[in-house]
Each structure stands twice: as C-alpha cells, then as structure tokens.
N, C-alpha and C positions, 0 to 999 in steps of 0.2 A: 154325533154332532159335537163340535168343539165348543168349549165354554166361551161366552162372550166376555171380552175384556172390558173392565170398568172404564179404561182410557188407554190410549197408546202414546207413549212418550218416546221420541227419538233422542238419543244421546250421541253426540259426536265424540268418539273416543270409546275405547273398550278396555281401559286399564283397571286398576284396583278400585278406583272411585266408581266406575260404571259397574263393576262386579258387586260392590256393596249396595249401590243403588238398585240393582236388579234384585238383590235379596229383600230390600224394603218394598219394592214394587209387588213382589209376590203376596205380601201381607194384604195389599189393597186390591188384588186382582187386576193390577195394572200390567200391561205388556210393555216391557222396555225393549226397544229396538236400537241396536248400537251400530255405529259405523266403525268397523274394526279394521286394523291393518292386516290381520290374518286370523285364521280359525283357531289359533293357539293363544289369542289374547285372553287375559284373565276373565273378562265378562262373558266371552263366548264359551269358555270352558265351564263356566257356572250355569250355562243354559240359556243365556239371553238370545233372543232373536237378533239376527245380524245381517248386515251388508258388508262385504269386504271391499275396501277401497281406500282412497287417500283423502285427507282433509283439505288438500290444496288442489283438488280437482272438482270443478263445479258439478260435473255429471255424477260423481260419486256422492257428493253432498246431497244433491237433489234426489237421487235414488233412495237414500236413507231417510231423508226428510219426508218423502211421500208416504211413508208408513205411519207417521205420527200425527197426533192432534196438535202437538207442540214440540219444538226442537230445543234442546238444551245441551250442555257441554260437560265433559270431564277433563278438558284441557282448553287452553286458549290459542293453540297453534293452528289457527284457521285464518287465511287471508281475509281481512275485513271487507274487501271489495266483493268477495264471493258470498259473504254473509248478507250484504246488502242486496245482491242478486236474488238470494233465497227469499228475503223479505219482500222484495218487489214482485216475486212470483206468487206471493200469497201465503207463504209459510209463516207460522207464528213462531218467533224466536224469543226465548226468555232465558237469559237477558237479551235485550236487543243489541244489534251491532253497535249502535251509538254508545250504549253503556259498556259493552264488553271491551270496547277500544281502550278504556282506562286501565284494564287489566293486561292488555296486549302491548301497550306502548308506555314505557316508564317515563319518557320525556313528556308525553301528552299528559299523563297523570300528574307528574310533578308540577307542570305549568298550571293545570286546572286547579289543583289543590292550593298552590301558592296564591292564585288569584282569589280563591274563596277566602283564604286566610286574610289577605289584605283588605277584603271587603267586610271584615268583621264577622265572618261566618259563624264562629262559635264564641266570640268574645275572647277572653283569656283562655289559652290552652295549657296553662299551668295547672298543677294538681292542688286542690284546696288543702291548705295547711302545710304545704311544702315551700320550697324557695319562691321568692318573689319573681315571677316570670310573666311580665306584661306583654311580651311579644305575641302577636296574633298569628304567627306562622304555624302551618299545619305539617310542614315537611322540612327535612334537613336542608341546609343551603346546598344548591345544586347548580349545574351548568351543563350545557351540551358540550360534547367533546368530538371534534373531528380531527384533531392533530395533537401532538405532544405539546405544542405551544399553548393550547387551551388548558392543558393540565398544569403547566408551569404557572400560568397566570392565576389559575384557581388556587393553587398551593401558595402562591405569594400572598393571597388574601386570607386564606383559611388555614394555612399551615400544612406541613406533612405529618402523618400520611394522609392520602386522599383515597376515597373509594371509587373505583371504576366499575360501572355496571353496563352490561349489554342492554341496549334500548328495548329489545324484545327477545323472547324465546328462552331466557334463562330460568332455571329452576334448580332446587336442591344444591345451591351453591355454584352451579354452572353459570358462567358469564359474570361472575363477581370477583374482582381483584382488589387487593390492597396495595396501593403504590406508595412506597416509602421513600423514594428518592427520584431525582431526575433520571438516573441510570435505569431504574426499573421502568419508568415511564417511557423512555426511548425504546425499550424492548417491546412494549405493548402497543404503542400508538405510532402512526406514521409522522414524519417530520412536517408534512403538509397535508391539508385536507384532501380526503379521498371521496369521490362520489357526491351526488347531489344531496343525500340525506345523511345526517349524523347517525352513527351506529352505536354510540356510547353516551352514557350520562355520568358526570362527575358529582360526587357528594362529599360533604364534610365527614370526617371521621369522628364519631360521637363517643363520649364517655357514657356508657349505658349502665343503668341500675337494673333493668329488666327488659325482657321482650315478652309480648303478649299478643293474643289474638282474640278479637271479638267477632263471634259468628252471629250474623243478623239475617233473618229470613224476612222477605217482603213479598206480598202478593200484588198482582196488578191493581186490585181494588184498594190497596194502601195499607192493609193490616200488616203490622210489623211485630216480630217476636225475636228477642235477643237471648242468647245463652249467657250464663255467667262468664266472666273473663277467664280465658285459658292461659296459663303460664307456659311459655315455650323455652326450651333449652336448646340452643343451636351449637353446632360444631362444624366448622368449615362450611358454613352457609346452609347446612342441612339440619332439619329438626331431628333431635335425638329423643327428647323426653317431653311429656306434657304433664301438667298438674292442674287439677280442677277441684276447688277454686284456685285461681292464681294467688301467689303470695303478694297481695296488694292491700293497701289500706282501703277502708270503705269509700273514702273520698276519691281515691285514684280509680277504683273500680267504677264508680258512678260517672266520673268524668270521661273515662274511656268508653263506656257504653253510650253515653250521650253523644260523644263525638262520632262513633261508628254509626249509630242510628241516623244521625243527621246527614252524614255523608251518603249513606245508602239511599236515603230519600232524595237528596239533592241530585244525585247522579242517575236516578231513575232505575236502579237495579231491581230485577225481579228474580227470585230464587234465593238460595243461600249465598251470602257474600262473607268472606273472611277478610276482616280489616286487621292487618298485621301492624302492630304499633311498637315503637320504641318508647320506653320510659327512661329519660336521661337522668344523670346524677343531679342535675340542677332543677329537676322537677317539671320537665316538659313532657308532653305526650306528642309524638310526631308519627305521622303515617309512614310506614315502610313500604308495604305493597297491598294491593287489593287482588283478591281471587274471587271471581263471580261464579262459584260452583261449590260443591262439597270440597272440603279441604282437609289436609292431613291433621291440622289442629282440631278438627271436629270429630275425629275417629273416637275420641274418648267419650263422646255423647252417647254412643251405642249402649254402653252399660251404665253410664253415670247419670243420664238425664231421662226424663219421662218420654221424650220424643227424640229419636236420633236425628242427626243432621240429614241423613239420607231420606228418611220418611218426610222430614220437614221440607226438603228441597222439592220432592215430588208434589207435596201439597201446595207449595208456593207457586210452582210453575203452572199447575193446573187451576190455580185460583180457588183452592179448597181452603176451608178453615185451618189455621195453623194450630199445631199442638203445643202443649205445655213444655216449657224449657226448664222446668224446675229441676234442681239437683237432687238426685236420690241419695247420693253418698259422696263424700270426698273420694277422688279417684286419681290415678296416675296411669300414663301410657308410656311404654318404651317401644320405639321403632326397632324393627329387626333389619339391620343393615348388613348386606353381604360383605364378607371379608375376603382377603386375598386367597384363602384356601378353597373358596368355592363350595363351602359347606351348604348342603340343601337343608332348609329348616324342616322339611317334612320328616327327615331322619330323627330330629330331636323333639318333634311335637309331643310324642307320647310321654317323654320325660318331663316336659314342662307342664303337662296336664296333671302331674302328680303334685304340683304346687297348689295348695288349697287357696282358692280365691282368684286364680289366674284365668283370664279369658284370652285364648290364643286365636289370632286371625291370620291366616296365610293367604297370599295373593296368587298362588300357582304361577309364579314367575321363575324363569330360568335364573339360577343363582349366579351372580357375578359381583365383583368388588364394588362397593359404593352404591349398590342398588337396594331400594326399599323392597324387602321380600315379605313383610308382614308387620304386625304389631301385637303387643301384649298389653292388656288393660287389667288393672286390679282396683277393687274398692277397698276402703279401709276406714278406720275411725278418724283418721286424718290423712293428709296427703303424704306424709312421711312414711306411715305404715303401708299405704298403697304403693308407694314408689319402691319400697323394699321388696314387696311381693312381686311386682312387675319386673324389677331388675333380675331377681332370682330366676323367674320363669324365662325371661329373655336369654339369660346366660345359658340355661339348659337347652334351649332351642338351638342355639348356635354353637354349642360345645361339640368338639370332635367326637365321633362315635367311639 
C-alpha cells in the first residue's frame, strides 16, 4: 500500500526552483507533481512526479493540473488566457492569473504601480534619514516602445542612456538592453510601429546605490511573513551574489519591507513573491520586478533562515500556517554560472565540500555558458566572512580539473 500524501501540489515548470520545492515537499509528505519539458528536467531527475508537456498547450496544463489540489509555478512563461481557462475549469491557481499577470507583463506592472504611486499608495517612497524625496512614484520613469521614435522622444525627456526591456519573457539579463545613442536604438527598434501590441518598455537609466529583494509570503487567508532584505549583486542583468542581511540602514530595510508587503497585499498575491527593488543614490526605493514564485534571491534562506522559501511557498499556497523567517546567521550566496569552457560543476563538487562551512547546491543541468548551474551558500559571523567562504567554494566548483 502506498503512503497517502498530505497534499498534492502541481507546479508548472520543472527547473531548479521546482527541484528545490520538491526537496521541501518531502519534509511535509507533500507530493509535488510538475509539468516538465522532458524527463531530464532538474525536478524530474530529483524524483518529482511529472507530466511531460508544454506550458503553452492547454491540454498539457490541464493534464498536470488534474493531479494537484492547487496549481503553482516555477516560471511565468504560461499564456495568461490558458491560465484563466484552467481557473474557469475549477482548478485552484495560486497565484491567480490576475495576480500573475503583473509578473508576466512589465508594461502592465509599470502602469499599475505608477497608478498606485500617484494615488498615494505608500506616501513618501524615500528612505527615512536619506535625501529629501517627496515623490510618490513606485517605479522608474517609463514608456511603451513600439518604434525607435518612441525611444528618441523618451531620451529627449530623460537623457541618454535609456534602458530597453522586453515586455515579457526576459530573465537573467535576457531582453534587457542599455541604449546609449540614437545609433544603437536604430539597430534595436524598427523605424515605425510593428504589430498591434508593443513588445518593449523604456525606462530611465538610474544611478543606483544598491539592489535588493524582499521575499514576502502570503496565504489566501491573509497571513503575511517577510524575510529580512536580501542584497543582490548583479552582473549583465544576472544575479551573481546574495548577502543576508542586505547592507542597508535600519530605516531603509523597514521602508523596503513595508513597501513590499503592501504591494503583495494590494495585488492579491498568494505564495512567495520576490519584490526586486532599486535603491537610488538620491534615496528612493523603486520597484524593478515582481516574481510570484520562489526566487533566486531566496535560495539563501535554505541555510540562513528558520524556514526556507521553498517550505514557505508550499505552506502559503496550501493555506497552512507560515513559518518563522528569522535569520539564523549572516549569510552569503554565490551563484554558479557556466563559463565558455563548459566545465561541469559535478567534477568540482568534492573540492568545494572541503571548504568548511560551504553548502553546495547543484541543479543537475547541462553545463553551458551563462547558465545557472547551482549555488553555494555559507554562514558567517558577518556577511563579509560568509561571502569569502562562498566565493572560495564557488571557485573550486568551477575550476578546471
């Protein structure tokens, strides 16, 4: 006789986020059923129940959803119309299609957050004790872009360079371009509008003091739990390192957390939501992106916090009591990014395990340049000590044999 599952959760996607969610599900006797692109996806290799299919085919989505008490996601690359069909068919989706749309469509998110800011959503978005910032804006200055002329007009108002982002589908730096001149713009955008819908968003280029992420978990019943702010270090649009706690003043941390919690509640998000924020040099907190799922910036919580983001996400989508987000120890995480040599991190794993205090996580992904293959987390007396340990272990993982 097979053991009865505490609950069954369907997750659309079977990458490393689903893999680590599966590990957490085992602790609670939850069955995680994933919609995988193939039997070699990371979560499937870890033993998760699975349906092989595509997230842009309703039949495949429905087949996977039929196994679960609730449906959730490890990516946002699912057509919104299909999600509404699932919901109409009686499946419970957390987050809902209406909420997830803000993570799928950057222009929709920018417009919605801009409207919230103009309505006095949070009062001042400046950081207490920093520069005098009375603007109620929640996002950088932005505009839709359908042609090069749109970019020229935007640059005339906000100056060069400008940031060009794909309206949907971009991640890890993909779909993000810095346009420094009309010449570069002409190479990227058509001279005249194309198609009925804009595919790009223009944003002002900001002078940043820091980037951070606030992970907020929310249950359908309304309980909310937030993790301490995570500092993120980006390179070419991809997160390379994390520090917890972030290098922020107490006032900045409190303001960032208040902003993130209010946004998550206002947008009706259920599950873990990562609110990625810019801290500008003039003391503003501006929303960069929203991710309504476990997030790269939350990997550090596995070792650093009493409840990992993966355990927390399962608890939230099942409407179970949320766990403590208390920090166990200062921590740092270094992502393992594939290089041009195609080195497999499995070959260097044993070397890295010789670094005392290093926690190595590999995703069982085929190595290739620019791909996240795993991460290393270390705890320390402060984030600098933890970062030194994590960097050393990461170096050994990716060093040639």
